[in-house]
C-alpha positions in Angstrom: 26.2 -7.9 22.6 26.1 -4.2 22.2 25.6 -4.2 18.3 23.2 -7.1 18.6 20.7 -4.9 21.3 21.2 -1.8 18.7 19.9 -3.8 15.6 16.7 -5.1 17.6 16.4 -1.6 19.2 16.7 -0.3 15.7 14.1 -3.1 14.2 11.3 -2.5 16.7 11.4 1.2 16.5 11.2 1.3 12.8 8.0 -1.2 13.2 6.6 1.0 15.4 7.3 4.2 13.2 6.0 2.2 10.5 2.9 1.3 12.1 2.1 4.8 13.6 3.3 6.5 10.2 0.7 4.8 8.0 -2.4 5.1 11.2 -1.4 9.4 10.8 -1.7 9.1 7.3 -5.0 6.9 7.3 -6.3 9.3 9.9 -5.2 12.4 7.6 -6.9 11.1 4.7 -10.5 10.3 6.4 -10.4 13.7 7.6 -10.0 15.5 4.5 -13.1 17.0 3.1 -15.1 14.6 0.4 -13.6 14.3 -2.9 -15.5 14.5 -6.2 -17.4 11.4 -6.5 -17.0 9.5 -9.9 -20.3 7.3 -9.7 -19.0 5.1 -12.8 -21.5 1.9 -12.6 -21.1 -0.9 -12.0 -20.2 -0.3 -8.1 -18.7 -3.8 -7.0 -20.7 -2.9 -3.7 -23.8 -3.6 -6.1 -26.1 -5.4 -5.8 -25.5 -8.4 -8.1 -28.8 -7.8 -9.6 -28.2 -4.5 -10.9 -23.9 -4.9 -11.1 -24.7 -8.0 -13.4 -26.0 -5.0 -16.5 -24.1 -2.3 -15.0 -26.6 -0.4 -13.2 -27.0 0.7 -9.8 -29.5 0.8 -6.5 -31.0 4.0 -8.3 -33.3 1.6 -10.5 -35.2 1.0 -8.0 -38.8 2.6 -7.6 -39.1 4.5 -4.8 -35.2 4.0 -4.2 -34.7 6.5 -1.3 -37.3 5.2 0.8 -35.9 1.6 0.7 -32.2 0.5 2.9 -29.5 0.0 0.1 -27.6 -3.3 0.4 -23.8 -3.7 0.3 -22.3 -6.5 -1.3 -18.9 -7.4 0.1 -18.4 -10.7 -2.0 -18.4 -8.1 -4.9 -15.9 -5.6 -3.7 -13.6 -8.9 -2.7 -13.9 -10.4 -6.2 -12.5 -6.6 -7.8 -10.2 -6.3 -5.4 -8.0 -9.7 -4.7 -7.1 -9.5 -8.4 -6.2 -5.6 -8.5 -4.1 -6.0 -4.9 -2.5 -9.5 -5.6 -2.2 -9.4 -9.7 -2.3 -5.9 -10.4 -5.3 -6.2 -13.1 -6.3 -2.5 -13.9 -2.1 -2.1 -15.0 -2.4 -4.9 -17.1 -5.4 -4.1 -18.7 -4.1 -0.4 -19.4 -0.4 -0.4 -19.4 0.8 -4.1 -19.9 4.2 -3.2 -21.2 4.8 -1.7 -17.2 3.0 -4.6 -16.2 5.7 -6.7 -16.8 8.2 -4.3 -14.5 6.3 -3.5 -11.3 4.2 -6.9 -11.1 7.2 -9.0 -10.3 8.5 -5.8 -7.9 4.9 -5.9 -6.0 4.9 -9.3 -5.8 8.0 -10.2 -4.7 7.0 -7.9 -1.8 4.0 -9.7 -0.9 5.9 -13.0 -0.9 8.4 -11.4 1.4 5.5 -9.8 3.5 4.4 -13.4 3.6 7.3 -15.5 4.3 8.4 -13.0 7.4 4.9 -13.9 9.0 5.1 -17.1 8.3 8.7 -17.4 10.0 7.2 -15.4 13.2 5.0 -18.0 13.3 7.3 -21.0 13.6 9.4 -19.1 16.0 6.3 -18.7 18.0 5.1 -22.2 17.4 8.5 -23.2 18.6 7.7 -21.9 22.2 4.3 -22.7 22.7 4.1 -26.0 20.2 7.7 -27.4 19.3 6.1 -30.8 18.6 4.6 -29.3 16.1 7.4 -27.9 14.6 9.7 -30.8 14.7 7.4 -33.2 12.3 6.5 -32.8 9.2 4.7 -29.7 9.3 7.9 -28.1 10.1 9.4 -28.9 7.1 7.0 -27.7 5.0 6.5 -24.7 6.8 10.5 -24.5 6.5 10.3 -24.7 2.8 7.6 -22.3 2.6 9.6 -19.7 4.1 12.4 -20.3 2.2 10.9 -20.1 -1.0 8.9 -17.2 -0.1 11.6 -15.2 1.4 14.5 -16.0 -1.2 12.0 -15.8 -4.2 10.0 -13.0 -3.1 13.2 -11.0 -2.4 14.7 -12.2 -6.0 11.6 -10.8 -7.8 11.2 -7.7 -5.8 15.1 -6.8 -6.2 14.5 -7.8 -10.4 11.4 -5.7 -10.6 13.1 -2.9 -8.9 16.0 -3.1 -11.1 13.9 -3.2 -14.5 11.7 -0.2 -13.5 14.8 2.0 -12.4 16.0 0.9 -16.2 12.8 1.7 -17.5 12.5 5.6 -15.5 16.1 6.2 -16.6 15.2 4.8 -20.2 11.5 5.4 -21.0 11.2 9.3 -22.4 7.4 9.0 -21.4 8.4 8.3 -17.7 11.4 10.3 -17.8 8.7 13.4 -17.5 7.3 12.5 -14.1 10.5 10.5 -12.4 12.0 12.5 -9.8 15.5 12.0 -7.8 13.3 10.4 -4.8 11.8 7.9 -7.5 15.3 7.2 -8.4 16.5 7.0 -4.6 13.6 4.5 -3.6 14.5 1.8 -6.2 17.9 2.2 -5.6 17.4 2.0 -1.7 15.4 -1.5 -2.5 18.0 -2.9 -4.7 20.8 -2.2 -2.1 18.6 -3.5 1.2 17.6 -6.5 -1.0 21.4 -6.9 -2.3 22.5 -7.1 1.0 20.0 -9.0 2.7 20.5 -11.9 0.1 23.9 -11.6 0.0 24.3 -11.6 3.8 22.2 -14.3 4.6 23.3 -16.8 2.0 27.1 -16.1 2.5 27.3 -16.0 6.1 29.9 -17.0 8.4 29.8 -20.2 10.3 27.9 -20.1 13.4 25.6 -17.1 11.9 21.9 -17.7 12.6 19.6 -19.5 10.5 16.8 -17.8 9.7 14.2 -19.6 12.4 16.8 -18.3 15.1 17.2 -15.0 14.2 13.3 -14.8 13.9 13.3 -16.4 18.1 16.0 -14.0 18.5 14.2 -11.2 17.6 11.4 -12.5 19.4 13.3 -13.0 23.0 16.0 -10.2 22.3 18.5 -12.7 22.2 21.6 -10.5 22.7 23.9 -14.1 22.7 23.4 -13.9 18.8 25.9 -12.6 16.6 25.3 -11.3 13.0 27.7 -11.6 9.6 29.1 -7.6 8.9 26.7 -7.8 5.3 23.8 -9.5 7.1 23.9 -6.8 9.6 23.7 -4.2 7.3 21.1 -5.9 5.4 19.1 -5.5 8.8 19.5 -2.0 9.3 18.7 -1.0 5.7 15.9 -3.1 6.4 14.9 -1.7 9.3 15.4 2.0 7.7 13.5 1.4 4.8 10.2 0.0 6.6 10.4 3.6 8.9 10.9 5.4 5.5 8.2 3.6 3.2 5.6 5.4 4.9 6.9 9.0 4.6 7.2 9.3 0.9 4.0 8.5 -1.7 5.1 4.5 -1.4 2.3 4.8 1.4 0.1 4.9 -1.5 -1.1 1.4 -0.2 -3.2 3.0 2.5 -4.2 5.6 0.0 -5.6 3.2 -2.1 -8.2 1.8 0.1 -9.6 5.6 -0.1 -9.2 5.9 -3.3 -11.6 3.3 -4.0 -14.5 3.5 -0.7 -14.7 7.4 -0.6 -13.7 8.4 -4.6 -14.5 5.4 -7.2 -17.0 3.3 -5.1 -18.8 6.1 -2.9 -22.4 5.9 -4.0 -24.2 6.7 -0.7 -27.4 8.9 -1.4 -27.1 12.4 -0.5 -30.7 13.1 1.6 -31.8 15.7 3.1 -30.8 16.2 6.9 -28.2 13.5 6.3 -24.5 13.4 7.7 -23.4 13.9 3.7 -25.6 16.7 3.0 -24.1 18.8 5.8 -20.6 18.0 4.8 -21.8 19.6 1.6 -23.5 22.5 2.9 -20.4 23.1 4.9 -18.2 22.7 2.0 -19.8 25.4 0.3 -19.1 27.8 2.3 -15.4 27.3 1.5 -13.4 30.2 0.1 -10.6 28.4 -2.1 -8.1 29.9 -3.9 -7.0 28.5 -7.2 -4.1 30.0 -9.4 -6.1 29.1 -12.1 -7.9 32.4 -13.5 -10.4 31.2 -15.6 -11.9 29.3 -12.2 -12.3 32.6 -10.5 -11.0 31.2 -7.0 -10.1 34.4 -5.4 -10.3 33.3 -2.0 -13.5 36.1 -1.3 -16.3 34.1 -3.3 -17.5 31.2 -1.8 -17.7 27.3 -3.3 -21.7 27.9 -4.1 -20.8 31.1 -5.9 -18.4 29.4 -8.2 -20.2 26.5 -8.8 -23.2 28.6 -9.8 -21.4 31.2 -12.3 -20.4 30.6 -15.9 -16.9 30.1 -16.0 -16.9 31.1 -19.7 -18.8 34.7 -19.0 -15.1 35.6 -17.5 -12.9 34.8 -20.4 -11.5 37.7 -22.0 -12.0 37.8 -25.9 
């Protein structure tokens, strides 16, 4: 009983740490100074009339006097293929895509199957009649296919990425011990989960019973040692992810919306103009001597100097 209580507590704590850490990271990024905007057109949220030929609202006569319309459908048409299928990686680094896509898509399947399993567990309390018919059977097989298929894809992808990092000369330059540890963490966690569930002792809870046990804090459930190890590793991995660069799923939103797609007009008196004016008073320090960021000159002074004038010949 004590072991089960500790396991449940660890799982709840891990989810709480994950949510808090992701929230803190998102707030931290949102409060950072404005990034240098790309302003490469067409921007997906541009009106269809401009986006069709690669233009923008700046083409409209007296655009600063007219409201700017945002095309959310255009954003979703771009974001969904990128998030689900890594479209950019397919186009620009297809060799890596064959390793990275199975890993990420496997994780999506795992997340979706886990959510579906939680929904099944809740319906088992609120509407048990729905789970006893064809709907319950379909949900059962959907969860099984998503969970086992996702775990297999993610594990295979993680293993292939590990081999790629160890053997590819181009990737070796950017590979750290932390990168290798992260991939090994995923492989060990997924391996323990799958093996622990498939070879669990007789009388051990199946997936739905496990989900119901977690939701109700059922201390009567007993787990095999390998499955328990997999659940512990899963909890630790969940809490660990937002503490590392693997939390790029948080930063990616800002990369698109505040760097690549930020085309807000810098009008006099606007919040954007006030921020830019504030940033120009900063006194940056950079190691590169040609920039002249010595902590004395302001951004405004640095931006108006000719960097070539101070270069020694």
